[in-house]
N, C-alpha and C positions, 0 to 999 in steps of 0.2 A: 750572719746570720740575725734572726731576729732572737731580740731576748726574749727568755725561758722561766718563768716563773710556775716554782716546782711545789706538790699537793706533799707535805710530810704528817708524818706522827709520831709521835713521842713513844716512847718504848712502855712507859709508867706514868699515863695520862693522872691517875690519881696524887702522884707523891712529886708531879710534875718532875723526875727523874729519868736518868738515861739517856740512850740517842735518838739523833731525828733516825729516821726512813721514809723514803718517799712513798707514797700510799698507793697501794696496786687496789684498782677498781676491775672487778668482772661483770660477765653480763651474759645471758643467754640471748639468740634470739633468730629466726630467719636471716640468711643471706639475701638481701634485696639487690646489692650491687656490689661490684670487685672489681677489684686494678691490682692481682697477686700477678706474681713473678711467676714462670720465667718469659725477660724480656727475650725475643729471639733476634735475633740474629733478619735483617731485611734491606730490601733496595737502598731508603732513606737508613741510612747508619744514622744512629745517635750521639751526636755533637758532646765533648766532652767539657764545650760551654753550657749544657742544659746539665751535668751534675749535681747544682745545686737543687733543681727543681725535682728528678727524680724521684720517686715515696710510690711505699704499696699501699694500697688504698681497701676498705672493708665495708658496707652498710648493714645496719642487722636493721630489725624491727621483730615488735612484739606482737604484733598483725590484732592491737589493740588493750590488749591483757592488758590488765594494772598497774604489774612487775614493771612495766617498760613505761608506761606514761609515771610513777614511783621514782625512776630513774629519771627521767629525764627533768622532771620538777624537782630533785635533786640533785643535778647539774646547774639547774638556772638559781639553786640559792644558792650554789657554791659560788658563781661565777659572779652572783651579787656581790658578794664580798671580798670578793677580790676587787672587782671594781670600786668598792666604795676606800679601801685600803690604800690601790694604789691609783683612786681620783682619777680610773678612764684610762690613765696614763698606760702605751706599748701592749693595749688589750684587744682583739679584734674581736668586733659582736659575736656573740653564739645565737643558734636555734638547733632544734631539732631540724631533723633531717623530716620529710613526708616521702610515703610511700604507698601507691592505693591509701591514701585516703590516714594511716597509719600513723603516729610520730615512730620514728627511728632516729638513733645516736649513729653516725659512723665514725672513722678511726681510720689515721696514716699514720707512716712512720717512713722518712727519707732515707735513701741507699745510703746516703753518704753523707759525711760531717767535714763541710770545705773550709777553703781561706784561714784566717789568722786562728779558727777553734779545732783546727786541726791542726794545726805545727804539734811538737813534741810527742801526737800520739804516734799511734801504731797500730796501721787494721790489724784484722780478725775473716778469719774465711768464712766466707760463705754457710749455708747451711748447706745440706744436697737438696738440690731439684731447686735450690732461686737462679744459678746460674751455673743451667749446664752450659752455652755456648760461652762463656767469656765475656760476653758485651758488657760487665759491670766491672770483671777485675780488670780488663783493657784501661778501666778509667783511671785508675790507683795510682797513685801520686802524686807530686805535686804538686802540695794542698789540697789532695783530694784522698780520704781513709773509711772506710768499713768497721765501725764499731759498734761497743753494747749496743748503746743506745742506740744503732742504725740497726739493729737485730730483732727480726720478729720470725719466734720460732711457734713452725706446724707442727700440729702432736696430732696424734689420734689416742681416741681414751676406749681402756680394751676392761672390763670386769669379766673374772672368769665367774661360772656358777659354780661356784664352791662357799659354802659355809664363813664369814668372816671373813672373803676376800677382798684384794684391795682395789680401788681401778690403777692400772697400770698404761702408762705413756712411750708414745713412740712417734717417732721421728715419720712423717709424711711430705710427699709434695706438696707445696703450692697450688700445681695444677689440680688435685684428686676437689680441691672446692670450687663448690659450683653455686650457681644461683640458687636459693628454695632449699638450702641444705640446709639443717640448724645446730649451731655453733655455740659456744664458748670464749668469746675474749677476754684476754685480760690487757688492760690497761694503766700506764704511771700517769698519777696525777698530774698535770702539764699545762698552763694555757699561756 
């Protein structure tokens, strides 16, 4: 598994004290590409050797709106800081996606942690709707685990039409997401 560099923030930046925690980024956009679960049983079975490479993936675009251009610019600046600090070691080049001439950002997450990175770690269950046929579950064991770091939560937001009501989130199947849907993604800062 490749080395991962994490983007962290300090609880109390002005005082330079507290604990560091991983940065969480949020971005809205329109889905222009998707490779989401569930993985279905097919004639050509997924091989155990495929486990390190299996991932879920989504690409979103802002359809030319300024916020997406700003997000892409900020990611470029952040990448440049990492590149200088690490002197380009172990960093793969990053470029914004293009969809119909508009900037986009893609995010992906592997289904499994494998090899020595899986040693001593316990698997957690897949979210409902991710593995209904047990295709992924059958791959677990022998150095292959599904951990919190491999988990993507698929949720739908609802806000009741009541004064002072708050947004409520409920789990939904990833199969409910389609090209053209407006979504908000959250991702951890890792390069």
